[in-house]
C-alpha positions in Angstrom: 125.2 72.6 110.5 123.2 71.9 107.4 120.9 74.9 108.0 123.9 77.2 108.9 125.8 76.2 105.7 122.7 76.6 103.5 122.3 80.1 104.9 126.0 80.8 104.4 125.7 79.7 100.7 122.7 82.0 100.3 124.5 84.9 101.8 127.5 84.3 99.6 125.9 83.4 96.3 122.2 84.0 96.6 119.4 82.1 94.9 120.9 80.8 91.6 118.8 81.6 88.5 118.6 78.5 86.4 115.9 76.5 84.6 117.2 73.5 86.6 116.7 75.2 89.9 114.4 72.8 91.9 111.8 75.4 92.4 111.8 76.2 88.7 111.4 72.5 87.9 108.5 72.2 90.4 106.9 75.3 88.8 107.1 73.8 85.3 105.6 70.5 86.6 102.8 72.5 88.2 102.1 74.3 84.9 102.0 71.0 83.0 99.6 69.5 85.5 97.4 72.6 85.4 97.3 72.5 81.6 96.2 68.8 81.8 93.7 69.2 84.6 92.1 72.6 84.3 88.9 72.8 82.3 87.2 76.2 82.1 83.8 74.7 81.5 84.0 72.2 84.4 81.8 72.7 87.4 83.1 74.3 90.5 83.2 71.0 92.3 85.2 69.4 89.4 87.6 72.2 89.4 88.2 71.9 93.2 88.7 68.1 92.9 91.2 68.5 90.0 93.0 71.2 92.0 93.1 69.0 95.0 94.6 66.2 93.0 97.3 68.6 91.6 98.1 69.8 95.1 98.4 66.4 96.7 100.4 65.0 93.7 102.9 67.8 93.7 103.4 67.9 97.5 104.0 64.2 97.8 106.2 63.9 94.7 108.3 66.8 96.0 108.7 65.2 99.4 109.5 61.7 98.1 111.9 63.0 95.4 113.9 64.9 98.0 113.8 61.9 100.3 114.9 59.6 97.6 117.9 61.9 96.8 119.0 62.1 100.4 118.5 58.3 101.0 120.4 57.5 97.8 123.4 59.5 98.9 123.3 57.9 102.3 123.3 54.4 100.8 126.0 55.2 98.2 128.3 57.9 99.2 130.4 59.1 102.2 129.4 61.7 104.8 130.8 64.8 103.1 128.8 64.2 100.0 125.7 63.3 101.9 126.0 66.6 103.8 126.6 68.5 100.6 123.5 67.2 98.9 121.4 68.1 101.9 122.9 71.6 102.2 122.3 72.3 98.5 118.7 71.1 98.6 118.0 73.3 101.6 119.8 76.2 100.1 117.3 76.1 97.2 114.4 76.5 99.6 115.4 79.7 101.3 115.9 83.2 99.8 117.1 85.9 102.2 119.6 87.3 99.9 117.1 87.5 97.0 114.8 89.5 99.2 117.6 91.8 100.4 118.8 92.3 96.8 115.3 93.1 95.5 114.8 95.5 98.3 118.3 97.0 97.7 117.6 97.7 94.0 114.4 99.5 94.9 116.1 101.5 97.6 118.9 102.5 95.2 116.4 103.7 92.6 114.5 105.7 95.2 117.6 107.4 96.7 118.5 108.8 93.3 115.0 109.9 92.6 114.4 107.4 89.7 110.7 106.6 90.4 110.1 104.9 87.0 112.9 102.4 87.7 111.7 101.9 91.3 108.2 101.2 90.0 109.6 98.7 87.5 111.7 97.0 90.2 108.8 96.7 92.7 106.6 95.3 90.0 108.9 92.3 89.9 108.1 91.4 93.6 104.5 92.4 94.0 101.2 91.5 92.2 99.6 94.9 92.5 99.7 97.6 89.8 102.7 99.8 90.3 102.2 102.6 87.7 101.9 105.9 89.4 103.1 104.8 92.9 105.0 107.5 94.8 108.0 106.9 97.0 105.8 106.1 100.1 103.7 103.6 98.3 106.7 101.9 96.6 108.3 101.7 100.0 105.1 100.2 101.5 104.9 97.6 98.9 108.6 96.6 99.4 108.5 96.5 103.2 105.3 94.4 103.1 106.8 92.0 100.7 110.1 91.6 102.6 108.2 91.1 105.9 105.7 88.6 104.5 108.4 86.7 102.7 110.4 86.4 105.8 107.9 83.7 106.7 107.4 82.2 103.3 110.9 82.4 102.0 113.0 81.8 105.1 111.4 80.8 108.4 108.9 78.3 107.1 111.3 76.2 105.1 113.8 76.2 107.9 111.0 75.3 110.4 110.1 72.3 108.3 113.7 71.3 107.9 114.2 71.3 111.7 110.9 69.3 112.1 111.4 66.7 109.3 114.6 67.3 107.5 115.3 68.4 103.9 112.4 66.5 102.3 109.8 68.3 104.4 111.5 71.7 103.6 111.3 70.8 99.9 107.6 69.8 100.2 106.9 73.1 101.9 108.6 75.0 99.0 106.5 73.0 96.5 103.3 74.0 98.4 104.3 77.6 98.5 105.1 77.6 94.8 101.6 76.1 94.1 100.0 78.9 96.1 102.0 81.5 94.2 100.9 80.0 90.9 97.3 79.0 91.4 96.2 80.1 94.9 94.3 83.2 93.7 90.8 84.3 94.5 89.8 85.1 90.9 87.4 83.6 88.4 89.9 81.0 87.1 91.5 79.8 90.4 88.8 80.4 93.1 88.0 76.7 93.1 90.9 75.1 91.2 93.5 76.7 93.4 91.6 76.5 96.7 93.3 73.4 98.0 96.8 74.8 97.2 95.9 78.1 99.0 94.5 76.2 102.1 97.6 74.0 102.3 99.9 77.0 102.2 97.8 78.6 105.0 98.0 75.5 107.2 101.7 75.1 106.6 102.5 78.7 107.4 100.4 78.9 110.5 103.1 78.1 113.1 106.1 79.7 111.1 104.2 83.0 110.7 103.6 83.3 114.5 107.2 82.4 115.2 108.2 85.2 112.7 106.0 87.6 114.6 107.6 86.8 118.0 111.1 86.9 116.6 110.5 90.2 114.9 109.8 91.7 118.4 113.1 90.3 119.7 114.9 91.5 116.6 113.5 95.0 117.0 114.8 95.1 120.5 118.3 93.9 119.5 118.5 96.4 116.6 117.2 99.3 118.6 113.8 99.7 117.0 110.6 100.0 119.0 110.1 96.5 120.3 107.3 97.5 122.6 105.3 99.0 119.8 106.1 96.0 117.6 104.4 93.8 120.2 101.5 96.2 120.5 100.8 96.3 116.8 101.3 92.5 116.4 98.6 91.9 119.0 96.3 94.7 117.7 96.5 94.4 113.9 97.9 91.0 112.8 94.4 89.5 112.3 93.3 92.4 110.1 95.4 91.0 107.2 93.4 89.2 104.5 95.8 86.3 104.9 95.5 84.3 108.1 99.3 84.4 108.4 100.6 87.5 106.5 99.7 90.0 109.3 101.9 88.2 111.8 105.0 89.1 109.8 103.9 92.6 108.6 102.2 94.0 111.7 105.2 93.8 114.1 107.5 95.3 111.4 105.1 98.2 111.1 105.1 98.7 114.8 108.9 98.4 115.1 109.4 101.1 112.4 106.6 103.3 113.5 104.9 103.2 110.1 101.6 102.2 108.7 101.3 99.4 106.2 98.2 98.4 104.3 95.9 100.7 102.4 94.6 101.0 98.8 96.1 98.7 96.2 95.1 98.3 92.5 95.1 94.9 90.8 94.5 95.0 87.0 92.9 98.4 87.5 90.5 97.3 90.2 90.7 99.1 93.6 91.1 97.0 96.7 91.6 98.1 100.3 93.7 96.2 102.7 93.2 97.0 106.4 95.8 99.2 108.0 98.5 97.8 110.2 100.5 100.1 112.5 100.2 103.9 113.0 101.4 106.5 110.6 103.9 108.1 113.1 106.6 108.3 110.5 106.0 108.9 106.7 107.1 105.9 104.7 110.5 106.6 103.0 113.2 104.6 101.2 115.2 104.2 104.5 112.5 101.9 105.8 113.4 99.3 103.1 116.8 99.1 104.7 115.3 98.8 108.1 112.9 96.1 107.0 115.9 94.2 105.5 117.9 94.4 108.7 114.9 93.0 110.7 114.5 90.2 108.1 118.2 89.1 108.6 118.0 89.4 112.4 114.9 87.2 112.5 116.6 84.7 110.3 119.7 84.5 112.5 117.6 84.3 115.6 115.7 81.4 114.2 118.8 79.6 113.0 120.4 80.0 116.4 117.3 78.7 118.2 116.8 75.8 115.8 120.4 74.7 116.0 120.3 74.8 119.8 117.1 72.8 119.9 118.6 70.2 117.5 121.8 69.9 119.5 119.7 69.3 122.7 117.6 66.7 120.9 120.6 65.0 119.4 122.4 64.9 122.7 119.6 64.0 125.1 116.5 62.8 123.4 116.2 61.6 119.8 119.8 60.9 118.8 119.3 63.0 115.7 116.2 61.2 114.5 113.4 63.5 113.2 109.8 62.5 113.5 109.6 61.8 109.8 112.4 59.3 109.7 110.0 56.6 110.5 108.3 56.9 107.1 
């Protein structure tokens, strides 16, 4: 019920933009710690150790802060307020409507031929250079982002919620935020952000593969090419530079009959990302809508499966106790 209500809140309201949003607060805390711990002249080993300290500190503080909030409401308030606190905390960790809205704005700009606006909008959700992108490349960037963030922004936090409750979902969101802030392979963060990047890789390992399998099922339900989604998942997922990103992107490419990956520019530097899928159909704005439909279908499938498993565990095995309640 908590997960379903959190998803319903997101569907109705979206991700609220506020400086007091828990993810925004976590981000500011990470920035403060980075300013205190990062030293440009430090050795690579020192940078790694300081980054490791930041990563462990933020992850544990996020977990125990959320756990303290949920425990405090359990000890002080009645059931409806307890449930409300947990729903609100989980709501802050997922972002399907934000993904859909971002994709919708880019789709709208493309359908009226406003490429400058579409480039501006896609620049808000990707790290690559967007100047000069045509409709196909704008679509590729958008579809890749929606697919990959189906894992990061939806399935992974819900997975950790089902495993260990709201505190573990909040801890995951903190880890993912660290990765997005300092988990880069550049001169500054190669060593300082390595622990954050590795933690994010480990946490996303299972959710990414669940996302891949559910994408095949979603493709079948929605009438896309599920057989090709399975083929491309098996063939191309490991080509992605991330150990997890390809498991979300490859089956989407297969389901839509398009090719993702290719040349990207970052700060003017050319980078090539291995292709996933086959270019059976030229990328066009309509594929953004298709990718969004798959994202929502995957979300609903995972919610349904997670709720059914939880009901079974509550009724027959654990009595509603998660493995993390012992700590």
